[in-house]
C-alpha positions as CSV (number, residue, x, y, z in Angstrom):
1,M,54.4,-63.3,182.3
2,P,50.9,-64.5,183.3
3,S,48.3,-65.2,180.6
4,L,45.1,-63.3,179.9
5,S,43.0,-66.3,181.1
6,S,45.0,-66.8,184.3
7,I,44.7,-63.1,185.2
8,A,41.0,-63.1,184.4
9,R,40.2,-66.2,186.5
10,R,42.4,-65.1,189.4
11,H,41.2,-61.5,189.8
12,T,37.9,-61.0,188.0
13,D,34.3,-62.3,187.8
14,L,34.5,-62.9,184.0
15,D,33.0,-66.2,183.0
16,D,34.4,-68.6,180.4
17,D,32.4,-67.1,177.6
18,D,33.7,-63.6,178.4
19,I,37.3,-64.9,178.5
20,T,36.8,-66.7,175.2
21,W,35.5,-63.4,173.7
22,L,38.6,-61.6,174.9
23,Q,40.9,-64.3,173.5
24,L,39.2,-63.9,170.1
25,L,40.0,-60.2,170.4
26,Q,43.5,-61.0,171.5
27,A,44.0,-63.0,168.3
28,D,43.7,-59.8,166.3
29,W,45.4,-57.6,168.8
30,Q,48.5,-56.9,166.7
31,I,46.4,-55.8,163.7
32,I,44.6,-53.2,165.8
33,A,47.8,-51.9,167.4
34,D,49.5,-51.6,164.0
35,L,46.5,-49.8,162.4
36,S,46.3,-47.4,165.4
37,F,50.1,-46.8,165.6
38,A,49.5,-47.2,169.3
39,D,50.2,-49.4,172.3
40,L,47.1,-51.4,173.4
41,I,46.5,-52.4,177.0
42,M,43.5,-54.6,177.9
43,W,42.2,-53.7,181.4
44,L,40.1,-56.2,183.2
45,P,37.8,-55.1,186.0
46,D,38.8,-56.3,189.5
47,R,36.5,-58.7,191.3
48,Q,36.2,-56.3,194.3
49,G,35.5,-53.3,192.1
50,N,38.6,-51.5,193.3
51,G,40.4,-51.0,189.9
52,F,41.6,-52.9,186.9
53,W,44.2,-55.5,186.0
54,A,46.4,-55.3,182.9
55,G,45.4,-58.6,181.1
56,D,47.3,-58.1,177.9
57,Q,49.6,-55.6,176.1
58,R,50.6,-55.1,172.5
59,R,53.1,-52.7,170.9
60,P,52.8,-51.4,167.4
61,T,55.2,-52.4,164.7
62,T,54.2,-49.3,162.6
63,G,55.2,-46.6,165.1
64,P,57.1,-45.9,168.4
65,T,55.9,-47.4,171.6
66,A,54.4,-45.4,174.4
67,Y,55.3,-48.0,177.0
68,V,58.8,-49.3,177.5
69,D,57.9,-51.4,180.5
70,D,55.6,-54.5,180.4
71,L,52.3,-53.9,182.3
72,V,50.7,-57.3,182.0
73,G,49.7,-58.5,185.5
74,T,49.9,-55.1,187.1
75,F,47.0,-53.5,189.0
76,A,45.7,-49.9,188.6
77,P,43.5,-48.9,191.5
78,T,40.4,-46.8,190.8
79,G,41.4,-43.2,190.1
80,R,44.9,-43.9,188.7
81,R,43.6,-44.3,185.1
82,P,40.5,-42.0,185.1
83,L,39.7,-42.6,181.4
84,V,39.5,-46.4,181.9
85,D,37.2,-45.8,184.9
86,Q,35.0,-43.5,182.8
87,S,34.8,-45.8,179.8
88,Y,33.9,-48.8,181.9
89,A,31.2,-46.9,183.8
90,S,29.7,-45.2,180.7
91,G,30.2,-47.9,178.1
92,R,31.6,-45.2,175.7
93,I,34.8,-44.4,174.0
94,V,36.6,-41.7,176.1
95,R,39.4,-39.5,174.8
96,E,41.7,-37.1,176.6
97,G,41.9,-33.6,175.2
98,D,45.5,-33.0,176.3
99,P,48.2,-35.6,176.0
100,E,49.9,-37.2,179.0
101,W,53.6,-36.8,179.5
102,R,55.5,-39.9,180.3
103,D,59.3,-39.7,180.5
104,D,59.3,-36.5,178.5
105,V,57.2,-38.2,175.8
106,P,53.7,-36.8,175.0
107,V,51.1,-39.7,174.8
108,R,47.5,-39.4,173.6
109,V,45.3,-41.7,175.6
110,E,41.9,-43.2,174.7
111,A,39.8,-45.8,176.5
112,I,37.6,-48.1,174.5
113,P,35.0,-50.4,176.2
114,V,34.9,-54.0,175.2
115,R,31.2,-55.1,174.9
116,R,29.8,-58.6,174.8
117,A,26.2,-59.5,175.0
118,G,25.3,-56.0,176.0
119,R,27.8,-55.8,178.9
120,V,31.1,-54.1,179.2
121,I,33.6,-56.8,180.2
122,A,36.9,-54.9,179.8
123,V,38.4,-51.7,178.6
124,I,41.2,-51.2,176.0
125,G,43.6,-48.4,176.6
126,R,45.0,-47.0,173.4
127,N,48.2,-45.0,173.9
128,T,49.8,-43.2,171.0
129,N,53.4,-41.8,171.2
130,L,53.1,-38.3,169.7
131,L,56.8,-37.6,169.6
132,G,57.1,-38.6,166.0
133,V,53.7,-37.4,164.8
134,R,53.8,-35.6,161.4
135,T,51.4,-34.8,158.7
136,P,49.9,-38.2,157.9
137,S,50.1,-39.8,154.4
138,R,47.2,-41.4,152.7
139,L,48.3,-44.8,153.9
140,E,48.4,-43.6,157.5
141,I,45.0,-41.9,157.2
142,S,43.5,-45.2,155.8
143,Y,45.1,-47.1,158.7
144,L,43.7,-44.7,161.3
145,Q,40.2,-44.7,159.8
146,T,40.1,-48.5,159.8
147,A,41.4,-48.5,163.4
148,A,38.6,-46.1,164.3
149,D,36.0,-48.3,162.7
150,L,37.3,-51.4,164.5
151,T,37.3,-49.6,167.9
152,Q,33.7,-48.5,167.4
153,M,32.8,-52.1,166.5
154,I,34.5,-53.3,169.7
155,A,32.6,-50.8,171.8
156,A,29.3,-51.8,170.1
157,G,30.0,-55.6,170.6
158,H,30.4,-56.3,166.8
159,F,34.1,-57.2,167.0
160,P,35.7,-59.7,167.3
161,A,33.7,-62.0,164.9
162,P,32.8,-65.3,166.5
163,G,33.1,-68.5,164.6
164,Q,35.8,-69.4,162.0
165,R,39.2,-68.1,162.5
166,S,42.2,-68.1,160.2
167,D,43.6,-71.6,159.4
168,H,47.0,-70.2,158.4
169,A,49.8,-69.8,160.8
170,D,51.3,-67.3,158.3
171,S,48.2,-65.1,158.4
172,P,48.8,-61.6,156.8
173,R,50.0,-58.6,158.9
174,V,49.1,-55.0,158.3
175,G,52.4,-54.2,156.7
176,D,52.3,-57.1,154.2
177,G,49.6,-55.5,152.1
178,F,46.5,-53.4,153.1
179,V,43.4,-52.9,150.9
180,R,40.3,-51.0,151.9
181,V,37.1,-51.9,149.9
182,D,33.7,-50.3,150.0
183,A,30.3,-52.0,150.7
184,D,30.3,-53.3,147.0
185,G,33.8,-54.8,147.3
186,R,35.5,-52.1,145.2
187,V,38.9,-51.0,146.1
188,V,39.0,-47.6,147.8
189,Y,42.7,-47.6,148.8
190,A,45.5,-50.1,148.4
191,S,48.9,-49.8,150.0
192,P,52.1,-49.9,147.9
193,N,52.8,-53.4,149.2
194,A,49.3,-54.6,148.3
195,L,49.7,-53.1,144.8
196,S,53.0,-54.9,144.4
197,V,51.4,-58.2,145.4
198,Y,48.8,-57.8,142.7
199,R,51.3,-56.8,140.1
200,R,53.1,-60.1,140.8
201,L,49.8,-61.7,139.8
202,G,49.8,-59.8,136.5
203,L,48.0,-56.5,137.2
204,T,49.3,-53.7,135.0
205,G,47.4,-50.7,136.3
206,D,46.1,-49.5,139.6
207,L,43.9,-51.4,142.1
208,A,41.7,-48.5,143.0
209,G,38.2,-48.7,141.5
210,H,38.4,-52.4,140.7
211,A,36.0,-55.0,142.2
212,L,38.6,-57.1,144.0
213,A,36.8,-60.4,143.5
214,D,36.3,-59.8,139.8
215,L,39.8,-58.7,139.3
216,T,41.2,-61.7,141.1
217,R,39.0,-64.0,138.9
218,E,40.6,-62.4,135.8
219,L,44.2,-62.8,137.1
220,V,44.0,-66.2,138.8
221,P,42.8,-69.4,137.0
222,P,40.0,-71.5,138.7
223,R,42.3,-74.3,139.8
224,K,44.5,-71.8,141.7
225,R,41.7,-70.1,143.7
226,P,39.2,-71.2,146.2
227,D,35.5,-71.9,145.4
228,E,33.4,-69.1,144.2
229,E,31.5,-68.7,147.4
230,T,34.7,-68.3,149.4
231,L,36.3,-66.0,146.9
232,S,33.2,-63.7,146.8
233,A,32.8,-63.7,150.6
234,V,36.4,-62.9,151.3
235,L,37.4,-60.5,148.5
236,G,33.9,-58.9,148.6
237,G,34.6,-58.1,152.3
238,R,31.5,-59.9,153.6
239,A,33.1,-62.7,155.6
240,H,35.7,-62.6,158.4
241,R,37.8,-65.4,156.7
242,D,40.9,-65.9,154.7
243,A,41.7,-67.6,151.4
244,E,44.7,-68.6,149.4
245,V,45.2,-68.0,145.7
246,G,48.0,-68.4,143.3
247,S,49.0,-67.5,139.7
248,G,48.7,-69.9,136.9
249,V,52.4,-70.0,136.2
250,P,54.2,-73.1,137.5
251,D,55.9,-72.3,140.8
252,G,54.3,-68.9,140.5
253,V,52.9,-66.4,143.1
254,A,51.0,-67.6,146.1
255,L,48.9,-65.2,148.2
256,I,47.0,-65.4,151.5
257,M,44.1,-62.9,151.7
258,R,42.3,-62.1,154.9
259,A,39.1,-60.1,155.1
260,I,37.8,-58.2,158.2
261,P,34.3,-56.7,157.5
262,L,33.7,-53.2,158.8
263,R,30.3,-52.1,160.3
264,P,31.1,-49.5,163.0
265,Q,27.4,-48.3,163.2
266,G,25.9,-51.8,162.7
267,E,25.6,-51.6,158.9
268,H,28.2,-53.0,156.5
269,I,30.3,-50.2,155.0
270,G,33.2,-52.2,153.5
271,A,36.1,-54.2,154.7
272,V,39.9,-54.2,155.2
273,I,41.6,-57.0,153.3
274,L,45.2,-57.9,154.3
275,L,47.4,-59.6,151.7
276,R,50.6,-61.6,152.1
277,D,52.9,-63.0,149.5
278,V,53.7,-66.5,150.7
279,T,55.4,-67.7,147.5
280,D,58.7,-68.4,149.2
281,L,57.0,-70.2,152.1
282,R,55.1,-72.4,149.7
283,R,58.2,-73.1,147.7
284,R,60.0,-74.2,150.9
285,D,57.0,-76.3,151.9
286,R,57.2,-78.1,148.5
287,E,60.9,-78.6,149.0
288,L,60.3,-80.1,152.5
289,V,57.7,-82.4,151.2
290,T,60.1,-83.6,148.4
291,K,62.9,-84.1,150.9
292,D,60.7,-85.9,153.3
293,A,59.6,-88.3,150.5
294,T,63.2,-88.8,149.5
295,I,64.2,-89.6,153.0
296,R,61.4,-92.1,153.4
297,E,62.4,-93.7,150.1
298,I,66.0,-94.0,151.3
299,H,64.8,-95.7,154.5
300,H,62.7,-98.1,152.4
301,R,65.7,-99.0,150.2
302,V,68.0,-99.5,153.2
303,K,65.4,-101.8,154.7
304,N,65.2,-103.8,151.5
305,N,69.0,-104.0,151.3
306,L,69.3,-105.1,154.9
307,Q,66.6,-107.8,154.4
308,T,68.6,-109.0,151.4
309,V,71.8,-109.2,153.5
310,A,69.8,-111.1,156.2
311,A,68.5,-113.6,153.6
312,L,72.0,-114.2,152.3
313,L,73.3,-114.8,155.8
314,R,70.4,-117.2,156.5
315,L,71.1,-119.1,153.3
316,Q,74.8,-119.4,154.3
317,A,73.9,-120.6,157.7
318,R,71.9,-123.5,156.2
319,R,74.9,-124.6,154.2
320,I,77.4,-124.7,157.1
321,E,77.7,-127.8,159.1
322,S,79.4,-126.2,162.1
323,P,76.8,-125.5,164.9
324,E,79.0,-122.6,166.2
325,A,79.1,-121.0,162.8
326,T,75.4,-121.5,162.2
327,E,74.6,-119.9,165.6
328,A,76.9,-117.0,164.9
329,L,75.2,-116.4,161.5
330,E,71.7,-116.6,163.0
331,E,72.7,-114.0,165.6
332,A,74.0,-111.8,162.7
333,V,70.6,-112.3,160.9
334,R,68.7,-111.1,164.0
335,R,71.0,-108.0,164.4
336,V,70.6,-107.0,160.8
337,G,66.9,-107.7,161.1
338,S,66.5,-105.4,164.1
339,I,68.0,-102.5,162.1
340,A,65.8,-103.3,159.1
341,I,62.7,-103.1,161.3
342,V,63.6,-99.5,162.4
343,H,64.1,-98.4,158.8
344,D,60.8,-100.1,157.8
345,I,59.0,-98.0,160.4
346,L,60.9,-94.8,159.3
347,S,60.0,-95.4,155.7
348,Q,56.3,-95.0,156.7
349,A,56.7,-92.3,159.3
350,V,56.5,-88.5,158.7
351,G,59.6,-86.9,160.2
352,E,62.6,-88.5,161.8
353,S,60.9,-89.7,165.0
354,V,59.1,-93.0,165.5
355,E,56.7,-94.7,167.8
356,F,59.1,-97.3,169.4
357,D,56.4,-99.6,170.9
358,D,55.6,-101.1,167.5
359,I,59.3,-101.7,166.9
360,A,59.7,-103.3,170.3
361,D,56.8,-105.7,169.7
362,R,58.2,-106.7,166.3
363,L,61.6,-107.3,167.7
364,T,60.2,-109.7,170.3
365,K,58.7,-111.8,167.5
366,L,61.9,-111.6,165.5
367,V,64.0,-113.0,168.4
368,T,61.5,-115.6,169.8
369,E,60.5,-117.1,166.5
370,V,64.1,-118.1,165.6
371,G,66.4,-120.4,167.6
372,A,66.2,-123.6,169.7
373,L,63.3,-122.3,171.8
374,A,61.3,-120.9,168.9
375,G,57.7,-120.4,169.9
376,A,58.3,-121.7,173.4
377,V,59.0,-118.4,175.1
378,R,56.2,-116.0,176.1
379,V,57.2,-112.3,175.9
380,S,55.1,-109.4,177.2
381,R,55.6,-105.7,177.6
382,E,54.7,-103.4,180.5
383,G,54.8,-99.7,179.9
384,E,55.3,-97.6,176.7
385,F,58.4,-96.4,175.0
386,G,56.7,-93.5,173.3
387,V,58.2,-91.4,170.5
388,L,62.0,-91.6,170.0
389,P,64.4,-89.9,167.5
390,S,65.4,-92.3,164.7
391,E,69.1,-92.4,165.8
392,Q,68.2,-93.4,169.3
393,A,65.6,-95.8,168.0
394,T,68.1,-97.7,165.8
395,T,70.6,-98.1,168.6
396,L,67.9,-99.0,171.2
397,A,66.5,-101.6,168.8
398,M,69.9,-103.3,168.6
399,V,70.3,-103.2,172.4
400,L,66.8,-104.7,173.0
401,T,67.5,-107.4,170.4
402,E,70.7,-108.4,172.1
403,L,69.1,-108.5,175.6
404,L,66.1,-110.5,174.4
405,Q,68.4,-112.9,172.4
406,N,70.6,-113.4,175.5
407,A,67.6,-114.2,177.6
408,V,66.1,-116.6,175.1
409,E,69.4,-118.5,174.4
410,H,70.9,-118.7,177.8
411,G,68.2,-118.2,180.4
412,F,65.9,-121.2,180.1
413,A,67.9,-124.4,180.2
414,G,65.4,-127.2,181.1
415,R,62.5,-124.8,181.7
416,A,59.1,-125.4,180.1
417,D,57.3,-122.2,181.2
418,A,59.8,-119.7,179.8
419,A,58.6,-116.1,180.1
420,I,60.2,-112.7,179.5
421,V,58.8,-109.3,180.6
422,V,60.0,-106.1,179.0
423,R,59.3,-103.3,181.5
424,V,59.4,-99.7,180.4
425,R,59.2,-96.6,182.4
426,R,59.6,-93.1,180.9
427,S,59.9,-90.4,183.5
428,G,60.7,-86.9,182.2
429,Q,63.8,-87.1,180.1
430,V,64.9,-90.6,181.3
431,L,63.9,-93.9,179.8
432,D,64.3,-97.0,182.0
433,V,64.0,-100.4,180.3
434,S,64.5,-103.8,181.9
435,V,64.4,-107.3,180.3
436,D,63.4,-109.7,183.1
437,D,63.0,-113.5,182.8
438,N,61.9,-116.4,185.0
439,G,64.9,-118.6,184.0
440,T,67.9,-119.9,185.8
441,G,69.4,-116.5,186.6
442,L,73.0,-115.3,186.3
443,P,75.7,-117.9,187.0
444,D,77.4,-117.9,190.4
445,G,80.3,-115.5,190.5
446,F,79.2,-113.8,187.3
447,D,81.3,-110.7,186.6
448,P,79.8,-108.5,183.9
449,D,83.1,-106.7,183.4
450,A,85.0,-109.9,182.8
451,T,82.5,-111.7,180.5
452,T,83.5,-112.6,177.0
453,S,79.9,-112.6,175.7
454,L,79.8,-110.8,172.4
455,G,76.1,-109.8,173.0
456,L,76.8,-108.2,176.4
457,S,79.8,-106.4,174.9
458,I,77.7,-105.0,172.1
459,V,75.0,-103.9,174.6
460,R,77.5,-102.2,177.0
461,T,79.2,-100.4,174.1
462,L,75.9,-99.2,172.5
463,V,74.3,-98.1,175.8
464,E,77.3,-96.3,177.2
465,S,78.8,-94.8,174.0
466,E,75.8,-94.2,171.7
467,L,73.0,-93.7,174.2
468,A,75.0,-92.1,177.0
469,G,73.3,-94.4,179.5
470,H,74.3,-97.3,181.8
471,L,73.6,-101.0,182.0
472,T,72.8,-103.0,185.2
473,L,72.6,-106.8,185.5
474,G,70.9,-108.5,188.4
475,R,68.0,-110.7,189.6
476,S,64.5,-110.2,188.2
477,P,61.3,-110.1,190.3
478,E,60.4,-113.4,188.6
479,G,63.5,-115.0,190.0
480,G,65.6,-115.2,186.9
481,A,68.0,-112.7,185.3
482,S,67.4,-109.0,184.8
483,A,69.2,-106.6,182.4
484,S,68.3,-103.0,182.9
485,I,69.3,-99.9,181.0
486,S,68.7,-96.2,181.8
487,V,69.2,-93.7,179.0
488,P,68.4,-90.0,178.5
489,V,65.8,-89.2,175.8
490,D,64.8,-86.0,174.1
C-alpha cells in the first residue's frame, strides 16, 4: 500500500511543508476516528484538478466500519464525491442531510477541509456507519463533541499542533482513559476507564469538578511526577504534550497522560486528556533492564574465567621443555583468548549483538603478538564486518583466529616483509571474508580434504556446521595463500 507522502508527491502539487502538516495530522488519525466512531479518508487534490486521491484511511476501534475495502491510492474523479468537491471549493465543513447506502448499510458522510497557512490542502471524508446507532450515552456524547471540536480546528487550521510530539511509543488511546477538562483545567467528564486509572493512584471519590493538576499533585509525590511547568501545562490542558506520573508506592502505578488543547473557534475552551496505565509495561521494562545487566555480568565473568584458563595454559607452556607441547599450548591460549575477547565485548554491549570490527582488530593483535614471528607480521583489514549476533560472533572469532594463526605460523618461512590482509565484503545476507598473505603459498599438491592440520579441521567444522557456510583455499592476489569463507548472516 503506498504511503501518504508518495501519493502526494506523485499526484499532487503539495509542497514539503504541506506534506509535513498532513503527516502531523496522520499521527493523531486514530484518535479522531475513535472519537468520531467513523472511518476517515484523507482526500488529496489531483495535480490536474480532475478529482482527489485517497492518501490515507483509518477505521474506528470504537464502532463498526463504513468501508470494508481499502481505498488508499484510489482516485475519485470530480463529481463522484460531491461533498469532497464542495468542501475543497468552499473551505467549509459540508454534511449530507440523508445518509448514503453502501451494501445495504446507511452511512452518514461529512467532508472537512484541512487548512494550512490559509489554504485548503486536503479534505477529510468522515463516514459513519449508522446501522448500529442507538441513543448515545454520556461517554459517546463527550467523544462526539470532542471530535466536532477537533474537526472545526482542522478546518480553521488550528490542528494539528506543530512542534513537540509524543515521546512515548505507548502513547494513550481513546479507550484507555478519556478526560474532558474546561478552560480552567477542571474535569467536566471522565470515562469509567479514566476514573479507574485515578483510583489506582488513590482517588476515593469522583473526578468531576476537580482541577486535574491539583488533584494529581495531591496523589503523586514530587519525585514521581514531572516538573511543575510540565504538569500544569499538560493536566491544565494548555499544551499539546504528554507526561508520565507514578504513585509513591514501590512498584506502584505508572501513567502516561496526553493533553490535546481544544479551541474550535480560536479561543481555548478546554482540552481532552487521554490516560493510559503503563504499570505492567514499566515493570517489564525494569525486568528487561535487570536481565540485560545480569547477562552482561555473566559475559564479564566468563571472560575473566577464560582469561584465567589462558593464563594457566601459558604458565604450563613455560614449564614444558618439549617444543611441540609448548606450541600446542600456545595455540590453545590463542583459541581461548579469542572467545574471551567476544565475551569482553558482549559484557559492554547492550543486547546480544556486537560490532565485530573491534573484535577482528583485537584478534589480529592477539595472534601476531605471540609466536616466532611476533611483531614481524603486518596485518590490515579492508571492509567492515558490521553488527553480528553473539553466537555467530563467537564462532567467527574462532575461525578468524585459526586462519590468522595458520598464516602467521606457516606462510612466511624466510620472508622479511610478511603481510596479511583481511578482506571483508557484506552483501545483503551474505558475509564473505578472506585472509590473504604474501607468503610462500600452499604447498604443491596440497589437498585440503586430506590435510591433518588441526587448525584447518577446526575451521572447516565451525564454518560448515556452526555457520552454515563454506571454506575455500587458494592463491591470494599478493601471491601467497588465501583462505576464504562465505557465511549467511542475519
